[in-house]
C-alpha positions as a Markdown table, in Angstrom:
| # | Residue | x | y | z |
|---|---|---|---|---|
| 1 | Met | 70.4 | -89.8 | 26.8 |
| 2 | Glu | 72.0 | -87.7 | 29.2 |
| 3 | Val | 73.4 | -84.5 | 28.4 |
| 4 | Ala | 77.0 | -85.6 | 29.0 |
| 5 | Glu | 76.6 | -88.6 | 26.6 |
| 6 | Phe | 75.0 | -86.4 | 24.0 |
| 7 | Gln | 77.9 | -84.0 | 24.3 |
| 8 | Arg | 80.4 | -86.8 | 24.1 |
| 9 | Trp | 78.6 | -88.2 | 21.1 |
| 10 | Met | 78.6 | -84.8 | 19.2 |
| 11 | Asp | 82.3 | -84.8 | 19.8 |
| 12 | Glu | 82.9 | -88.2 | 18.4 |
| 13 | Leu | 80.8 | -87.2 | 15.5 |
| 14 | Tyr | 81.9 | -83.6 | 14.7 |
| 15 | Gly | 84.8 | -83.0 | 17.2 |
| 16 | Asp | 87.4 | -83.1 | 14.6 |
| 17 | Arg | 85.6 | -80.8 | 12.2 |
| 18 | Asp | 84.6 | -78.3 | 14.8 |
| 19 | Arg | 88.3 | -78.2 | 15.9 |
| 20 | Arg | 89.2 | -77.4 | 12.3 |
| 21 | Arg | 86.6 | -74.9 | 12.0 |
| 22 | Gly | 87.3 | -73.1 | 15.3 |
| 23 | Gln | 85.3 | -71.6 | 18.0 |
| 24 | Asp | 84.4 | -68.4 | 16.3 |
| 25 | Arg | 82.9 | -70.1 | 13.3 |
| 26 | Thr | 81.4 | -72.7 | 15.4 |
| 27 | Phe | 79.5 | -70.0 | 17.2 |
| 28 | Gly | 78.3 | -68.5 | 13.9 |
| 29 | Trp | 76.9 | -71.8 | 13.0 |
| 30 | Phe | 75.1 | -72.0 | 16.3 |
| 31 | Val | 73.7 | -68.6 | 15.7 |
| 32 | Glu | 72.5 | -69.5 | 12.3 |
| 33 | Glu | 70.6 | -72.5 | 13.8 |
| 34 | Val | 69.1 | -70.0 | 16.7 |
| 35 | Gly | 67.7 | -67.9 | 13.7 |
| 36 | Glu | 66.2 | -70.8 | 12.2 |
| 37 | Leu | 64.6 | -71.9 | 15.1 |
| 38 | Ser | 63.2 | -68.3 | 15.5 |
| 39 | Arg | 61.7 | -68.7 | 11.9 |
| 40 | Ala | 60.3 | -72.0 | 12.9 |
| 41 | Leu | 58.6 | -70.6 | 16.0 |
| 42 | Arg | 56.9 | -68.1 | 14.1 |
| 43 | Arg | 55.9 | -70.1 | 10.9 |
| 44 | Gly | 57.2 | -73.5 | 11.0 |
| 45 | Thr | 55.4 | -76.7 | 11.0 |
| 46 | Pro | 55.7 | -78.9 | 14.1 |
| 47 | Glu | 58.1 | -81.1 | 12.5 |
| 48 | Asn | 60.2 | -78.1 | 11.3 |
| 49 | Leu | 60.0 | -76.9 | 15.0 |
| 50 | Arg | 61.5 | -80.3 | 16.4 |
| 51 | His | 64.1 | -80.3 | 13.9 |
| 52 | Glu | 65.3 | -77.0 | 14.6 |
| 53 | Phe | 65.5 | -77.4 | 18.3 |
| 54 | Ala | 67.3 | -80.5 | 17.9 |
| 55 | Asp | 69.8 | -78.7 | 15.5 |
| 56 | Val | 70.3 | -75.7 | 18.2 |
| 57 | Val | 71.1 | -78.3 | 21.0 |
| 58 | Ala | 73.5 | -80.1 | 18.9 |
| 59 | Trp | 75.4 | -76.9 | 17.8 |
| 60 | Leu | 75.3 | -75.8 | 21.5 |
| 61 | Ala | 77.0 | -79.0 | 22.4 |
| 62 | Ser | 79.5 | -78.5 | 19.4 |
| 63 | Leu | 80.3 | -75.2 | 21.0 |
| 64 | Ala | 80.4 | -76.4 | 24.7 |
| 65 | Asn | 83.0 | -79.0 | 23.6 |
| 66 | Ser | 85.1 | -76.3 | 21.7 |
| 67 | Ala | 85.1 | -74.2 | 24.9 |
| 68 | Gly | 85.7 | -77.0 | 27.3 |
| 69 | Val | 82.3 | -76.6 | 28.9 |
| 70 | Asp | 80.7 | -79.8 | 30.5 |
| 71 | Leu | 77.1 | -78.9 | 30.0 |
| 72 | Gln | 75.9 | -81.8 | 32.3 |
| 73 | Ala | 77.9 | -80.3 | 35.1 |
| 74 | Glu | 76.8 | -76.8 | 34.5 |
| 75 | Leu | 73.1 | -77.6 | 34.1 |
| 76 | Glu | 73.3 | -79.0 | 37.7 |
| 77 | Arg | 72.7 | -75.2 | 38.9 |
| 78 | Tyr | 69.2 | -75.4 | 37.7 |
| 79 | Arg | 68.7 | -78.9 | 39.4 |
| 80 | Asp | 67.0 | -77.8 | 42.8 |
| 81 | Ala | 65.7 | -74.3 | 42.1 |
| 82 | Cys | 66.4 | -71.1 | 40.3 |
| 83 | Pro | 69.8 | -70.3 | 40.4 |
| 84 | Arg | 69.2 | -66.4 | 41.0 |
| 85 | Cys | 66.3 | -66.4 | 43.5 |
| 86 | Ser | 66.7 | -70.1 | 45.1 |
| 87 | Ala | 62.9 | -70.6 | 44.7 |
| 88 | Arg | 60.9 | -73.2 | 42.9 |
| 89 | Pro | 59.1 | -72.3 | 40.9 |
| 90 | Cys | 61.3 | -69.1 | 40.2 |
| 91 | Ala | 60.0 | -65.9 | 42.3 |
| 92 | Cys | 62.4 | -63.6 | 40.3 |
| 93 | Pro | 60.6 | -60.4 | 39.3 |
| 94 | Tyr | 58.7 | -60.9 | 35.9 |
| 95 | Val | 60.0 | -58.7 | 33.0 |
| 96 | Glu | 58.6 | -58.6 | 29.6 |
């Protein structure tokens, strides 16, 4: 599934609910899912980790929908090289 198709699918499934909830509360749900992903990265099972990654992507798509952002279009900036240094692989200074 393409990113744009997934984003449309999320709008079809949850768009009305997301619009009623509003952008701030949708962002709150997204952040909660990122927290769950963080916990899964530290101590989750492989199945739990996959589940949390999917949840984060789903909530990101819902949030993008509420903000009017086309993720497919915006991700194009990463298509050919690092958008910051224009190298592939990235040649930006490494920061820990």
